[in-house]
C-alpha positions as CSV (number, residue, x, y, z in Angstrom):
1,X,-105.7,3.9,140.7
2,X,-105.0,0.4,139.6
3,X,-107.4,-2.5,139.6
4,X,-106.5,-5.0,142.1
5,X,-109.2,-7.8,141.8
6,X,-111.2,-7.9,138.4
7,X,-114.1,-10.5,138.0
8,X,-115.7,-10.4,134.4
9,X,-118.5,-12.3,133.4
10,X,-118.0,-14.7,136.0
11,X,-120.3,-17.7,135.6
12,X,-120.8,-21.0,138.3
13,X,-122.8,-24.0,138.3
14,X,-123.1,-26.9,141.3
15,X,-124.6,-29.7,139.4
16,X,-128.0,-28.3,138.0
17,X,-128.1,-25.2,140.1
18,X,-126.6,-22.2,138.5
19,X,-125.1,-19.6,141.5
20,X,-123.4,-17.0,138.6
21,X,-124.6,-16.3,135.5
22,X,-122.7,-13.1,134.4
23,X,-120.9,-11.7,137.6
24,X,-118.6,-8.6,136.8
25,X,-117.1,-6.6,139.7
26,X,-113.7,-4.3,140.0
27,X,-112.0,-3.3,143.3
28,X,-109.3,-0.5,142.8
29,X,-106.1,-0.7,145.1
30,X,-106.6,0.1,148.9
31,X,-110.6,-0.1,148.4
32,X,-112.9,-2.0,151.0
33,X,-115.6,-3.5,148.9
34,X,-119.0,-4.9,150.0
35,X,-120.5,-7.8,148.7
36,X,-123.6,-8.3,149.9
37,X,-127.2,-10.6,148.6
38,X,-129.3,-12.9,150.3
39,X,-128.5,-16.2,151.4
40,X,-127.8,-18.7,148.5
41,X,-126.6,-15.8,146.7
42,X,-122.7,-17.2,146.3
43,X,-121.0,-14.6,148.1
44,X,-118.8,-16.9,149.6
45,X,-118.2,-18.9,146.2
46,X,-116.6,-15.3,145.1
47,X,-114.4,-15.2,147.5
48,X,-113.1,-18.6,147.4
49,X,-112.6,-18.0,143.7
50,X,-110.4,-15.4,144.4
51,X,-107.8,-17.6,146.3
52,X,-108.6,-20.3,143.1
53,X,-110.4,-22.4,145.6
54,X,-113.0,-22.5,143.0
55,X,-112.7,-22.3,139.3
56,X,-115.2,-20.4,137.1
57,X,-117.0,-22.2,134.5
58,X,-116.8,-19.3,132.3
59,X,-115.6,-15.4,132.6
60,X,-112.2,-14.5,134.3
61,X,-111.1,-14.2,137.9
62,X,-107.8,-11.6,138.1
63,X,-106.2,-11.3,141.2
64,X,-103.1,-9.0,141.7
65,X,-102.6,-8.9,137.4
66,X,-103.1,-13.0,137.5
67,X,-105.8,-15.1,135.6
68,X,-106.4,-17.6,138.3
69,X,-108.3,-20.3,136.1
70,X,-104.9,-20.3,134.4
71,X,-102.9,-21.0,137.3
72,X,-102.0,-24.5,138.5
73,X,-102.1,-25.5,142.1
74,X,-98.7,-25.1,142.7
75,X,-98.3,-21.6,141.2
76,X,-101.7,-20.5,143.5
77,X,-99.2,-20.6,146.9
78,X,-97.3,-17.3,146.3
79,X,-100.4,-15.6,145.5
80,X,-102.2,-16.9,148.7
81,X,-99.5,-15.4,150.8
82,X,-100.7,-11.9,149.0
83,X,-104.3,-12.8,149.6
84,X,-105.3,-14.0,153.5
85,X,-108.9,-15.1,153.6
86,X,-110.9,-14.4,157.1
87,X,-113.2,-17.0,157.5
88,X,-116.6,-16.6,159.5
89,X,-115.6,-18.7,162.4
90,X,-112.0,-17.9,162.4
91,X,-110.8,-20.9,161.4
92,X,-108.0,-21.5,164.4
93,X,-106.4,-24.9,164.9
94,X,-108.0,-25.8,168.2
95,X,-104.8,-28.0,169.2
96,X,-102.6,-24.5,169.0
97,X,-102.2,-22.0,171.3
98,X,-103.3,-18.4,170.3
99,X,-99.4,-18.0,169.4
100,X,-98.7,-20.9,167.9
101,X,-101.5,-20.4,165.8
102,X,-100.3,-16.8,164.6
103,X,-96.8,-18.4,164.2
104,X,-98.0,-20.9,161.8
105,X,-98.2,-19.1,158.5
106,X,-94.7,-17.4,159.7
107,X,-93.5,-20.7,159.9
108,X,-94.4,-22.3,156.7
109,X,-93.8,-19.4,154.3
110,X,-91.4,-17.1,156.1
111,X,-87.4,-17.9,156.8
112,X,-87.6,-15.8,160.2
113,X,-85.9,-17.4,162.9
114,X,-87.9,-18.5,165.9
115,X,-86.6,-15.2,167.7
116,X,-87.8,-13.4,164.9
117,X,-91.2,-15.1,164.9
118,X,-92.0,-14.6,168.6
119,X,-91.2,-11.0,168.1
120,X,-93.6,-10.9,164.9
121,X,-96.3,-12.5,166.7
122,X,-95.9,-10.5,170.0
123,X,-96.3,-7.3,168.1
124,X,-99.4,-8.6,166.0
125,X,-101.1,-9.8,169.7
126,X,-100.4,-6.4,171.3
127,X,-101.9,-4.3,167.7
128,X,-105.1,-6.4,167.8
129,X,-105.7,-6.1,171.8
130,X,-105.1,-9.3,172.2
131,X,-102.0,-9.1,174.5
132,X,-101.7,-11.9,177.3
133,X,-103.5,-14.5,175.3
134,X,-100.5,-16.3,174.0
135,X,-100.8,-19.2,175.7
136,X,-104.4,-19.6,175.5
137,X,-106.5,-22.3,173.8
138,X,-109.4,-20.8,170.9
139,X,-111.8,-23.1,173.2
140,X,-111.2,-20.9,175.9
141,X,-111.7,-17.8,174.1
142,X,-115.0,-15.4,173.6
143,X,-116.5,-16.0,169.7
144,X,-115.4,-12.6,169.6
145,X,-111.8,-12.9,170.5
146,X,-111.8,-16.1,168.6
147,X,-112.5,-13.9,165.4
148,X,-109.9,-11.3,166.2
149,X,-107.5,-13.9,166.7
150,X,-108.4,-15.2,162.9
151,X,-108.3,-12.2,161.8
152,X,-105.0,-11.2,163.0
153,X,-103.6,-14.6,161.9
154,X,-104.7,-14.2,158.6
155,X,-103.0,-10.6,158.3
156,X,-99.5,-11.6,160.0
157,X,-97.9,-12.1,156.6
158,X,-98.7,-8.3,155.7
159,X,-100.9,-9.6,152.6
160,X,-102.2,-7.1,149.8
161,X,-105.2,-8.1,149.8
162,X,-108.0,-9.4,152.5
163,X,-111.2,-11.3,151.6
164,X,-113.4,-11.1,154.8
165,X,-116.5,-13.3,155.0
166,X,-118.9,-12.6,157.7
167,X,-116.2,-11.5,159.9
168,X,-119.5,-9.7,162.6
169,X,-121.8,-12.6,162.1
170,X,-122.7,-13.4,165.9
171,X,-120.7,-10.5,167.6
172,X,-122.2,-8.2,170.4
173,X,-121.9,-4.5,169.6
174,X,-118.2,-4.3,171.3
175,X,-116.6,-6.9,169.2
176,X,-118.2,-5.8,166.1
177,X,-117.0,-2.2,166.5
178,X,-113.6,-4.0,167.1
179,X,-113.5,-5.8,163.8
180,X,-114.5,-2.3,162.0
181,X,-111.5,-0.8,163.3
182,X,-109.5,-3.3,162.4
183,X,-110.9,-2.9,159.0
184,X,-110.5,0.6,158.6
185,X,-106.8,-0.2,159.9
186,X,-105.7,-2.4,157.1
187,X,-107.3,0.4,155.0
188,X,-105.1,3.0,156.2
189,X,-102.2,0.9,155.4
190,X,-103.3,0.7,151.9
191,X,-104.9,-2.7,151.9
192,X,-107.5,-3.8,149.5
193,X,-110.5,-5.8,150.9
194,X,-113.6,-7.4,150.1
195,X,-116.3,-7.5,152.6
196,X,-119.0,-10.4,152.0
197,X,-121.8,-9.7,154.9
198,X,-125.4,-9.3,155.6
199,X,-124.2,-6.5,158.6
200,X,-125.3,-3.0,156.8
201,X,-124.1,-0.6,159.7
202,X,-120.5,-2.4,159.3
203,X,-120.8,-2.2,155.2
204,X,-121.7,1.5,155.4
205,X,-118.8,2.0,158.1
206,X,-116.1,0.7,156.2
207,X,-116.7,0.0,152.5
208,X,-116.4,2.5,149.8
209,X,-118.4,1.0,147.2
210,X,-120.8,-1.9,147.6
211,X,-122.2,-4.6,145.2
212,X,-125.6,-6.5,145.4
213,X,-126.0,-9.7,144.1
214,X,-129.5,-11.3,142.9
215,X,-130.2,-13.8,140.6
216,X,-126.5,-14.7,139.3
217,X,-125.4,-11.2,139.0
218,X,-124.6,-8.2,140.2
219,X,-127.9,-5.8,140.4
220,X,-126.5,-2.6,141.5
221,X,-123.6,-0.7,142.8
222,X,-122.5,2.2,144.8
223,X,-121.5,4.0,147.4
224,X,-123.2,2.6,150.5
225,X,-125.7,5.5,150.8
226,X,-126.3,5.3,146.7
227,X,-127.1,1.4,147.5
228,X,-129.9,2.2,150.4
229,X,-131.5,4.3,147.9
230,X,-132.7,1.7,145.5
231,X,-135.4,0.3,147.7
232,X,-136.7,-1.8,145.1
233,X,-133.4,-3.9,145.2
234,X,-133.0,-3.9,148.4
235,X,-136.1,-5.3,149.5
236,X,-135.6,-8.3,147.4
237,X,-132.4,-8.6,149.5
238,X,-134.0,-8.2,152.8
239,X,-137.4,-10.6,151.7
240,X,-134.8,-13.0,150.3
241,X,-132.9,-13.0,153.6
242,X,-136.5,-13.4,155.4
243,X,-137.3,-16.8,153.4
């Protein structure tokens, strides 16, 4: 399998705080890779770097064969159409209906007619079990439904890569299962993804491989089962969450 994402010797500081010293990871085509670590470990910093919102102080971030540090802002636009970012809170436009939220990226980045956009929005809502929400405002939806709408909007352009930032945080078991199902459906379509999460049951359910971030580096990697056997490292992660 070809590499879709490569992070090589990634280093990042914010002021005097070193977040990453030497991060190395690779994601193959069609894989779902989990990224775990304590609060402040810089998991979201890595995700933002994968769409060019953060630039490394050292090292390389290569996505779909392109070194993002070498791209200008204008050159990042076509890449961002292939790499979807699913924000923790859904990041929906409050002033738009559900249908308008989904239509927005289609209007901005495609040449589809209004009729074609409407057809694509309807099909996507049906696929995400959101039929009947077209005219609903985001504030009227439950947290779980907001996240599903956010995921539907993020994937409506049929991206090659999806970056998930805590997609199950704060969700009840039903909506957690719904998100897991959607991630697995994307995997079946050959979509490559990275899942940042504290939700180990979800990571175990959907991830092929996982990486543990500790002290600015990848401390361990392996399948979910393999990582759970590394009790010393995992206890540092768990204890870090309690601090």
